[in-house]
Phi, psi and omega in degrees: 000135174268159186296332183259008176295128177230060179297120182265006181297138178247014183285127178278117185276000185266116179298151182300325182291331176294315178301315183294320178296322178298319179295318179296319178299316183296316179297321178295322177300318179298314182294324176297319179292322177299317179294321180295330180259012176055046179248139179292323186196173174229133176264121185246129171244331179297121184297334177289320176293320177299318179299317181299314186282323189241355185053035175244143179216148179199113177051057191304313182290319180298319182281355170295331182237003172236113185281074190248355175210152185203169184217149176236116181251121180269144176297320176224088184163197189279167167253117185245134175243128170264109189264155178300156183316124175059029179243012182301332182295341181294342181259008178302126179083359179286115185280352180273342188254127181269332183210142177240128179234165179273127183295146172257108183271110181246017171289164181297324177300318184271336187240342181056226182281009176259018182306314184300319178295312185290322180290330174296317178298316181298311182297321178297321180294315178299314181296324179298319180289322177295318179293330181284316190257344177215061184299133178086347181270122188254002182264114180238126173274146179221132178277318174193151176187157176296152190293331180301316181292319180296317178299320182291321177297322177295319178299332179275006172100006181276145171260114185269137184242145179298114181274343179300313181300316181300315183288322178295320178292322178296317186283348191297316186255126185264150172274167177299326179290321175300317180299322178298318177294319179295322179299324178293318176299317179296321176300314178299315179300317182290333171295321177294319178297316178299322177297316178299317179300318181292320186276341186298125176205154178301145178097345177271160180271162175301318180297321179297321178291316183297328182299332182292328177294316176300317182302309182293323179297309184294319184289343176261013176092012176285179192241299179200176176235128193286336180224181175233047188278083172219129179213162185224156174054229183294345178279356175280354182219117000285169180285174178083016173270129185273163187302149187218186176274012178299133177278130184270141184250150182304136175090348178286154171287145167229128182232152180208161178226115194293315181045044191265127173262109190255208180304144181066006178084006181277158186256138169242115188238094190227138176234138176220166179222138178226177166257146176294128185086357179054040175271165179296140182288159172288169179301321180290318177299320179296320179297313180299315181296316182300318180293317178298317178298318179298320179297313180297312184293320179297315183287326174299320183294339180280332191289141174191159175297137180097345178284136178279154176300320181297314181295320178300313179299318181294325185268354185297158179310129183279120181287126178302146183307325181304329187248001188294321183302320183265017182305155175293161188291342179208164177282320184200160177209157177286162178206143178203257172283349174192185170301137187223173171301143000264164167247116187268117181286153172296152177295155177094227186298322180296317179295319182296327183269330188219358184287152173214149187264168180173189182227132173294134180246154177301136179076015162284150174244129181227160173248133179260126193249152169207138164224126180237111177195125183284146178300126179082359180276178188282314186224168176213166182237130176246125176227151181201141180228138181259126188223156175258130179282130177236175178297325185270339185166238178226155169244122183286123180272326176269132185242008181296134190293150170278169176276076186298329181288348176276349189265353183277000000 
């Protein structure tokens, strides 16, 4: 893709059978993890986990903070979804789901002062399904739920297991069909990036520029964007400032991190940096960009299946002292339906306080991160590339061009 490509085609290139195979693979991954952790089933409330296991979605962002739908996946048994009021029709034709029931909402929003009554109904319903499909098995994994319900399930004799670990391990390794779906999301995201590049001009606000990414995502069947990480000029340093009504001026840096949840619920997580007006960068802007690019490229070249997280962290590009204070929060992280396990800590103090080991596996997808901006300085550069881990190294999934003329 070239920076000025504005392909308006809305044709989805992914065949239906590819999507269906990806869904079947994901459900099987969940069941394999349940068996590995000796769990009868997993109770899912996180809408991203529900999507992964059942390929069902409903008000994804709203249900992140309203516990209004849930799913129970058995290691050897059915996949059941409890759907929001009068929404059972949303699962018509879904081949991943064996049974659809009406959710019992026992959050304060849904139940008010009847929480005790509603949570009893909910717990009885869950226990009935466990006794029916896994009689005598008391180990249930749960990804998240309010404490009243968890306490009640324990009172009924269940041993609750951390479901976050199970789902992160399940989601970690992608199938070829998942990669095909992810490539389409990345294509959609890059159309949005190209649109932003085309529309960027002095005098517009950061929010006006950011809106173009949403526009291209939604019109191509995408879903939402997890952050608003776009900033310009002095707001690029330090990083993590979200888009605002600031008017951008010619020659300033503008940097962004897409965090885009696109078609089929997959994530495209790409960062690039430009100058407003697409003018040639200053010597300092060029220096910052060159260092960020060097960090990404050096660390990508290290990655391969079989490499440990610890070794990767130890061998990663050494951040110059000038920029260490404002370093990005991790060297690299997994990505799938959203940012996922693992998050690789920087070597040294970060590793000592938060690092954990593991091994990169073939067909994991990760994002390689860089932020270069000195503490108290004027601007900074954020870059990020999404890659597929192979036996030999990596295959770059995002193809949006770098500012090659800034690197000479």
